[in-house]
Backbone as XML, in Angstrom:
<?xml version="1.0"?>
<chain id="A" units="angstrom">
  <residue number="1" name="UNK">
    <atom name="N" x="-105.889" y="78.950" z="-117.184"/>
    <atom name="CA" x="-106.388" y="78.957" z="-115.826"/>
    <atom name="C" x="-107.772" y="78.316" z="-115.817"/>
  </residue>
  <residue number="2" name="UNK">
    <atom name="N" x="-108.025" y="77.465" z="-114.820"/>
    <atom name="CA" x="-109.310" y="76.786" z="-114.671"/>
    <atom name="C" x="-109.980" y="77.246" z="-113.387"/>
  </residue>
  <residue number="3" name="UNK">
    <atom name="N" x="-111.306" y="77.240" z="-113.415"/>
    <atom name="CA" x="-112.093" y="77.550" z="-112.231"/>
    <atom name="C" x="-112.856" y="76.298" z="-111.833"/>
  </residue>
  <residue number="4" name="UNK">
    <atom name="N" x="-112.729" y="75.929" z="-110.574"/>
    <atom name="CA" x="-113.401" y="74.751" z="-110.036"/>
    <atom name="C" x="-114.382" y="75.236" z="-108.977"/>
  </residue>
  <residue number="5" name="UNK">
    <atom name="N" x="-115.638" y="74.805" z="-109.090"/>
    <atom name="CA" x="-116.655" y="75.136" z="-108.095"/>
    <atom name="C" x="-116.972" y="73.856" z="-107.332"/>
  </residue>
  <residue number="6" name="UNK">
    <atom name="N" x="-116.846" y="73.925" z="-106.013"/>
    <atom name="CA" x="-117.107" y="72.771" z="-105.157"/>
    <atom name="C" x="-118.356" y="73.079" z="-104.344"/>
  </residue>
  <residue number="7" name="UNK">
    <atom name="N" x="-119.380" y="72.213" z="-104.481"/>
    <atom name="CA" x="-120.653" y="72.418" z="-103.782"/>
    <atom name="C" x="-120.869" y="71.317" z="-102.761"/>
  </residue>
  <residue number="8" name="UNK">
    <atom name="N" x="-121.644" y="71.648" z="-101.752"/>
    <atom name="CA" x="-121.946" y="70.718" z="-100.666"/>
    <atom name="C" x="-121.671" y="71.412" z="-99.348"/>
  </residue>
  <residue number="9" name="UNK">
    <atom name="N" x="-121.295" y="70.634" z="-98.343"/>
    <atom name="CA" x="-120.881" y="71.228" z="-97.063"/>
    <atom name="C" x="-119.377" y="71.434" z="-97.166"/>
  </residue>
  <residue number="10" name="UNK">
    <atom name="N" x="-118.998" y="72.582" z="-97.718"/>
    <atom name="CA" x="-117.589" y="72.815" z="-98.047"/>
    <atom name="C" x="-117.027" y="74.100" z="-97.447"/>
  </residue>
  <residue number="11" name="UNK">
    <atom name="N" x="-117.849" y="74.873" z="-96.761"/>
    <atom name="CA" x="-117.348" y="76.076" z="-96.082"/>
    <atom name="C" x="-117.260" y="75.802" z="-94.588"/>
  </residue>
  <residue number="12" name="UNK">
    <atom name="N" x="-116.216" y="76.314" z="-93.972"/>
    <atom name="CA" x="-116.044" y="76.145" z="-92.537"/>
    <atom name="C" x="-115.593" y="74.755" z="-92.126"/>
  </residue>
  <residue number="13" name="UNK">
    <atom name="N" x="-115.081" y="73.985" z="-93.086"/>
    <atom name="CA" x="-114.640" y="72.617" z="-92.798"/>
    <atom name="C" x="-113.167" y="72.408" z="-93.132"/>
  </residue>
  <residue number="14" name="UNK">
    <atom name="N" x="-112.473" y="73.493" z="-93.462"/>
    <atom name="CA" x="-111.039" y="73.397" z="-93.746"/>
    <atom name="C" x="-110.686" y="73.204" z="-95.203"/>
  </residue>
  <residue number="15" name="UNK">
    <atom name="N" x="-111.640" y="73.363" z="-96.094"/>
    <atom name="CA" x="-111.353" y="73.171" z="-97.518"/>
    <atom name="C" x="-110.342" y="74.181" z="-98.029"/>
  </residue>
  <residue number="16" name="UNK">
    <atom name="N" x="-110.355" y="75.386" z="-97.476"/>
    <atom name="CA" x="-109.404" y="76.403" z="-97.920"/>
    <atom name="C" x="-108.060" y="76.300" z="-97.214"/>
  </residue>
  <residue number="17" name="UNK">
    <atom name="N" x="-107.983" y="75.452" z="-96.208"/>
    <atom name="CA" x="-106.737" y="75.308" z="-95.454"/>
    <atom name="C" x="-105.635" y="74.672" z="-96.282"/>
  </residue>
  <residue number="18" name="UNK">
    <atom name="N" x="-104.433" y="74.812" z="-95.834"/>
    <atom name="CA" x="-103.290" y="74.280" z="-96.574"/>
    <atom name="C" x="-103.372" y="72.779" z="-96.779"/>
  </residue>
  <residue number="19" name="UNK">
    <atom name="N" x="-103.880" y="72.042" z="-95.808"/>
    <atom name="CA" x="-103.940" y="70.592" z="-95.969"/>
    <atom name="C" x="-104.886" y="70.198" z="-97.095"/>
  </residue>
  <residue number="20" name="UNK">
    <atom name="N" x="-105.966" y="70.948" z="-97.275"/>
    <atom name="CA" x="-106.904" y="70.636" z="-98.352"/>
    <atom name="C" x="-106.339" y="70.993" z="-99.714"/>
  </residue>
  <residue number="21" name="UNK">
    <atom name="N" x="-105.481" y="72.002" z="-99.765"/>
    <atom name="CA" x="-104.931" y="72.437" z="-101.046"/>
    <atom name="C" x="-103.571" y="71.811" z="-101.338"/>
  </residue>
  <residue number="22" name="UNK">
    <atom name="N" x="-103.103" y="70.910" z="-100.479"/>
    <atom name="CA" x="-101.818" y="70.248" z="-100.694"/>
    <atom name="C" x="-101.729" y="69.510" z="-102.023"/>
  </residue>
  <residue number="23" name="UNK">
    <atom name="N" x="-102.841" y="68.974" z="-102.558"/>
    <atom name="CA" x="-102.724" y="68.310" z="-103.857"/>
    <atom name="C" x="-102.086" y="69.192" z="-104.925"/>
  </residue>
  <residue number="24" name="UNK">
    <atom name="N" x="-102.188" y="70.508" z="-104.765"/>
    <atom name="CA" x="-101.578" y="71.436" z="-105.724"/>
    <atom name="C" x="-100.077" y="71.204" z="-105.798"/>
  </residue>
  <residue number="25" name="UNK">
    <atom name="N" x="-99.446" y="70.983" z="-104.659"/>
    <atom name="CA" x="-98.005" y="70.764" z="-104.646"/>
    <atom name="C" x="-97.643" y="69.526" z="-105.452"/>
  </residue>
  <residue number="26" name="UNK">
    <atom name="N" x="-98.486" y="68.507" z="-105.376"/>
    <atom name="CA" x="-98.221" y="67.272" z="-106.110"/>
    <atom name="C" x="-98.263" y="67.482" z="-107.618"/>
  </residue>
  <residue number="27" name="UNK">
    <atom name="N" x="-99.151" y="68.329" z="-108.077"/>
    <atom name="CA" x="-99.295" y="68.519" z="-109.521"/>
    <atom name="C" x="-98.496" y="69.711" z="-110.030"/>
  </residue>
  <residue number="28" name="UNK">
    <atom name="N" x="-97.790" y="70.397" z="-109.148"/>
    <atom name="CA" x="-96.882" y="71.471" z="-109.542"/>
    <atom name="C" x="-97.548" y="72.692" z="-110.135"/>
  </residue>
  <residue number="29" name="UNK">
    <atom name="N" x="-98.580" y="73.187" z="-109.491"/>
    <atom name="CA" x="-99.286" y="74.371" z="-109.976"/>
    <atom name="C" x="-99.705" y="75.227" z="-108.777"/>
  </residue>
  <residue number="30" name="UNK">
    <atom name="N" x="-100.323" y="76.363" z="-109.024"/>
    <atom name="CA" x="-100.760" y="77.273" z="-107.961"/>
    <atom name="C" x="-102.274" y="77.418" z="-107.984"/>
  </residue>
  <residue number="31" name="UNK">
    <atom name="N" x="-102.848" y="77.707" z="-106.813"/>
    <atom name="CA" x="-104.291" y="77.936" z="-106.789"/>
    <atom name="C" x="-104.674" y="78.851" z="-105.640"/>
  </residue>
  <residue number="32" name="UNK">
    <atom name="N" x="-105.891" y="79.383" z="-105.754"/>
    <atom name="CA" x="-106.500" y="80.159" z="-104.681"/>
    <atom name="C" x="-107.906" y="79.613" z="-104.459"/>
  </residue>
  <residue number="33" name="UNK">
    <atom name="N" x="-108.416" y="79.769" z="-103.245"/>
    <atom name="CA" x="-109.766" y="79.309" z="-102.925"/>
    <atom name="C" x="-110.515" y="80.442" z="-102.246"/>
  </residue>
  <residue number="34" name="UNK">
    <atom name="N" x="-111.815" y="80.510" z="-102.550"/>
    <atom name="CA" x="-112.626" y="81.580" z="-101.947"/>
    <atom name="C" x="-114.044" y="81.080" z="-101.712"/>
  </residue>
  <residue number="35" name="UNK">
    <atom name="N" x="-114.606" y="81.429" z="-100.549"/>
    <atom name="CA" x="-115.992" y="81.096" z="-100.231"/>
    <atom name="C" x="-116.927" y="81.976" z="-101.049"/>
  </residue>
  <residue number="36" name="UNK">
    <atom name="N" x="-117.994" y="81.373" z="-101.567"/>
    <atom name="CA" x="-119.013" y="82.111" z="-102.316"/>
    <atom name="C" x="-120.274" y="82.246" z="-101.472"/>
  </residue>
  <residue number="37" name="UNK">
    <atom name="N" x="-121.100" y="83.227" z="-101.806"/>
    <atom name="CA" x="-122.313" y="83.513" z="-101.039"/>
    <atom name="C" x="-123.303" y="82.350" z="-101.014"/>
  </residue>
  <residue number="38" name="UNK">
    <atom name="N" x="-123.283" y="81.490" z="-102.030"/>
    <atom name="CA" x="-124.234" y="80.378" z="-102.087"/>
    <atom name="C" x="-123.776" y="79.159" z="-101.284"/>
  </residue>
  <residue number="39" name="UNK">
    <atom name="N" x="-122.657" y="79.277" z="-100.555"/>
    <atom name="CA" x="-122.169" y="78.177" z="-99.724"/>
    <atom name="C" x="-121.133" y="77.303" z="-100.396"/>
  </residue>
  <residue number="40" name="UNK">
    <atom name="N" x="-120.855" y="77.568" z="-101.657"/>
    <atom name="CA" x="-119.849" y="76.788" z="-102.371"/>
    <atom name="C" x="-118.480" y="77.453" z="-102.245"/>
  </residue>
  <residue number="41" name="UNK">
    <atom name="N" x="-117.466" y="76.770" z="-102.755"/>
    <atom name="CA" x="-116.107" y="77.300" z="-102.764"/>
    <atom name="C" x="-115.621" y="77.327" z="-104.207"/>
  </residue>
  <residue number="42" name="UNK">
    <atom name="N" x="-115.035" y="78.464" z="-104.598"/>
    <atom name="CA" x="-114.444" y="78.595" z="-105.935"/>
    <atom name="C" x="-112.928" y="78.453" z="-105.783"/>
  </residue>
  <residue number="43" name="UNK">
    <atom name="N" x="-112.359" y="77.542" z="-106.558"/>
    <atom name="CA" x="-110.915" y="77.343" z="-106.580"/>
    <atom name="C" x="-110.438" y="77.717" z="-107.972"/>
  </residue>
  <residue number="44" name="UNK">
    <atom name="N" x="-109.486" y="78.629" z="-108.039"/>
    <atom name="CA" x="-108.885" y="79.024" z="-109.312"/>
    <atom name="C" x="-107.504" y="78.400" z="-109.351"/>
  </residue>
  <residue number="45" name="UNK">
    <atom name="N" x="-107.237" y="77.668" z="-110.421"/>
    <atom name="CA" x="-105.994" y="76.910" z="-110.505"/>
    <atom name="C" x="-105.295" y="77.202" z="-111.829"/>
  </residue>
  <residue number="46" name="UNK">
    <atom name="N" x="-103.995" y="77.427" z="-111.754"/>
    <atom name="CA" x="-103.225" y="77.696" z="-112.968"/>
    <atom name="C" x="-102.630" y="76.390" z="-113.481"/>
  </residue>
  <residue number="47" name="UNK">
    <atom name="N" x="-102.236" y="76.405" z="-114.725"/>
    <atom name="CA" x="-101.619" y="75.218" z="-115.307"/>
    <atom name="C" x="-102.648" y="74.293" z="-115.920"/>
  </residue>
  <residue number="48" name="UNK">
    <atom name="N" x="-102.165" y="73.142" z="-116.368"/>
    <atom name="CA" x="-103.023" y="72.209" z="-117.099"/>
    <atom name="C" x="-103.331" y="70.947" z="-116.301"/>
  </residue>
  <residue number="49" name="UNK">
    <atom name="N" x="-103.156" y="70.991" z="-115.000"/>
    <atom name="CA" x="-103.346" y="69.802" z="-114.172"/>
    <atom name="C" x="-104.596" y="69.890" z="-113.298"/>
  </residue>
  <residue number="50" name="UNK">
    <atom name="N" x="-105.578" y="70.666" z="-113.704"/>
    <atom name="CA" x="-106.781" y="70.849" z="-112.883"/>
    <atom name="C" x="-107.506" y="69.527" z="-112.660"/>
  </residue>
  <residue number="51" name="UNK">
    <atom name="N" x="-107.552" y="68.672" z="-113.668"/>
    <atom name="CA" x="-108.209" y="67.373" z="-113.524"/>
    <atom name="C" x="-107.536" y="66.512" z="-112.469"/>
  </residue>
  <residue number="52" name="UNK">
    <atom name="N" x="-106.211" y="66.517" z="-112.466"/>
    <atom name="CA" x="-105.452" y="65.775" z="-111.460"/>
    <atom name="C" x="-105.732" y="66.357" z="-110.080"/>
  </residue>
  <residue number="53" name="UNK">
    <atom name="N" x="-105.784" y="67.678" z="-110.000"/>
    <atom name="CA" x="-106.075" y="68.343" z="-108.726"/>
    <atom name="C" x="-107.435" y="67.913" z="-108.191"/>
  </residue>
  <residue number="54" name="UNK">
    <atom name="N" x="-108.455" y="67.879" z="-109.045"/>
    <atom name="CA" x="-109.804" y="67.500" z="-108.613"/>
    <atom name="C" x="-109.796" y="66.074" z="-108.057"/>
  </residue>
  <residue number="55" name="UNK">
    <atom name="N" x="-109.121" y="65.159" z="-108.729"/>
    <atom name="CA" x="-109.055" y="63.777" z="-108.250"/>
    <atom name="C" x="-108.357" y="63.696" z="-106.896"/>
  </residue>
  <residue number="56" name="UNK">
    <atom name="N" x="-107.274" y="64.437" z="-106.727"/>
    <atom name="CA" x="-106.566" y="64.463" z="-105.440"/>
    <atom name="C" x="-107.438" y="65.079" z="-104.350"/>
  </residue>
  <residue number="57" name="UNK">
    <atom name="N" x="-108.185" y="66.122" z="-104.694"/>
    <atom name="CA" x="-109.063" y="66.769" z="-103.723"/>
    <atom name="C" x="-110.141" y="65.800" z="-103.245"/>
  </residue>
  <residue number="58" name="UNK">
    <atom name="N" x="-110.702" y="65.014" z="-104.156"/>
    <atom name="CA" x="-111.720" y="64.026" z="-103.777"/>
    <atom name="C" x="-111.147" y="63.011" z="-102.788"/>
  </residue>
  <residue number="59" name="UNK">
    <atom name="N" x="-109.916" y="62.600" z="-103.011"/>
    <atom name="CA" x="-109.281" y="61.594" z="-102.148"/>
    <atom name="C" x="-108.856" y="62.169" z="-100.803"/>
  </residue>
  <residue number="60" name="UNK">
    <atom name="N" x="-108.436" y="63.439" z="-100.784"/>
    <atom name="CA" x="-107.827" y="64.021" z="-99.584"/>
    <atom name="C" x="-108.624" y="65.187" z="-99.012"/>
  </residue>
  <residue number="61" name="UNK">
    <atom name="N" x="-109.920" y="65.196" z="-99.235"/>
    <atom name="CA" x="-110.761" y="66.283" z="-98.717"/>
    <atom name="C" x="-110.759" y="66.262" z="-97.192"/>
  </residue>
  <residue number="62" name="UNK">
    <atom name="N" x="-111.028" y="67.410" z="-96.568"/>
    <atom name="CA" x="-111.135" y="67.440" z="-95.106"/>
    <atom name="C" x="-112.236" y="66.485" z="-94.638"/>
  </residue>
  <residue number="63" name="UNK">
    <atom name="N" x="-112.036" y="65.863" z="-93.498"/>
    <atom name="CA" x="-112.977" y="64.841" z="-93.025"/>
    <atom name="C" x="-114.389" y="65.387" z="-92.797"/>
  </residue>
  <residue number="64" name="UNK">
    <atom name="N" x="-114.527" y="66.667" z="-92.476"/>
    <atom name="CA" x="-115.851" y="67.249" z="-92.246"/>
    <atom name="C" x="-116.534" y="67.719" z="-93.528"/>
  </residue>
  <residue number="65" name="UNK">
    <atom name="N" x="-115.816" y="67.754" z="-94.627"/>
    <atom name="CA" x="-116.388" y="68.224" z="-95.896"/>
    <atom name="C" x="-117.279" y="67.150" z="-96.507"/>
  </residue>
  <residue number="66" name="UNK">
    <atom name="N" x="-118.406" y="67.585" z="-97.040"/>
    <atom name="CA" x="-119.291" y="66.709" z="-97.803"/>
    <atom name="C" x="-119.403" y="67.327" z="-99.190"/>
  </residue>
  <residue number="67" name="UNK">
    <atom name="N" x="-118.679" y="66.768" z="-100.132"/>
    <atom name="CA" x="-118.668" y="67.298" z="-101.497"/>
    <atom name="C" x="-119.788" y="66.629" z="-102.274"/>
  </residue>
  <residue number="68" name="UNK">
    <atom name="N" x="-120.732" y="67.445" z="-102.745"/>
    <atom name="CA" x="-121.858" y="66.927" z="-103.519"/>
    <atom name="C" x="-121.624" y="67.050" z="-105.015"/>
  </residue>
  <residue number="69" name="UNK">
    <atom name="N" x="-120.901" y="68.102" z="-105.418"/>
    <atom name="CA" x="-120.700" y="68.325" z="-106.850"/>
    <atom name="C" x="-119.444" y="69.153" z="-107.059"/>
  </residue>
  <residue number="70" name="UNK">
    <atom name="N" x="-118.684" y="68.790" z="-108.078"/>
    <atom name="CA" x="-117.517" y="69.569" z="-108.487"/>
    <atom name="C" x="-117.664" y="69.853" z="-109.972"/>
  </residue>
  <residue number="71" name="UNK">
    <atom name="N" x="-117.615" y="71.135" z="-110.340"/>
    <atom name="CA" x="-117.641" y="71.503" z="-111.755"/>
    <atom name="C" x="-116.369" y="72.262" z="-112.085"/>
  </residue>
  <residue number="72" name="UNK">
    <atom name="N" x="-115.921" y="72.087" z="-113.322"/>
    <atom name="CA" x="-114.690" y="72.738" z="-113.754"/>
    <atom name="C" x="-114.956" y="73.467" z="-115.061"/>
  </residue>
  <residue number="73" name="UNK">
    <atom name="N" x="-114.482" y="74.720" z="-115.128"/>
    <atom name="CA" x="-114.648" y="75.531" z="-116.346"/>
    <atom name="C" x="-113.293" y="75.946" z="-116.837"/>
  </residue>
</chain>
C-alpha cells in the first residue's frame, strides 16, 4: 500500500470526487482520499501501480485544482 500526499489548492475542488479518482480504474487498484488539516489531501492506494496513478492524476486533475507537490511513500 502506498500513501500519496497532494499539496496545493486541492481541497474543495473535486479531488476526492469520482472523476478525480477515475485513474484508479485504469490501473486496476483501489484507493481512498481524505482531506488533511494542513490543506493537503492524502490518497491511500493499494497495489503496485501508484506511480501510474500519480501520472494519470496529473493529466486528469479537476480543473479548479492547483497541484503544487505530490509525494509518495
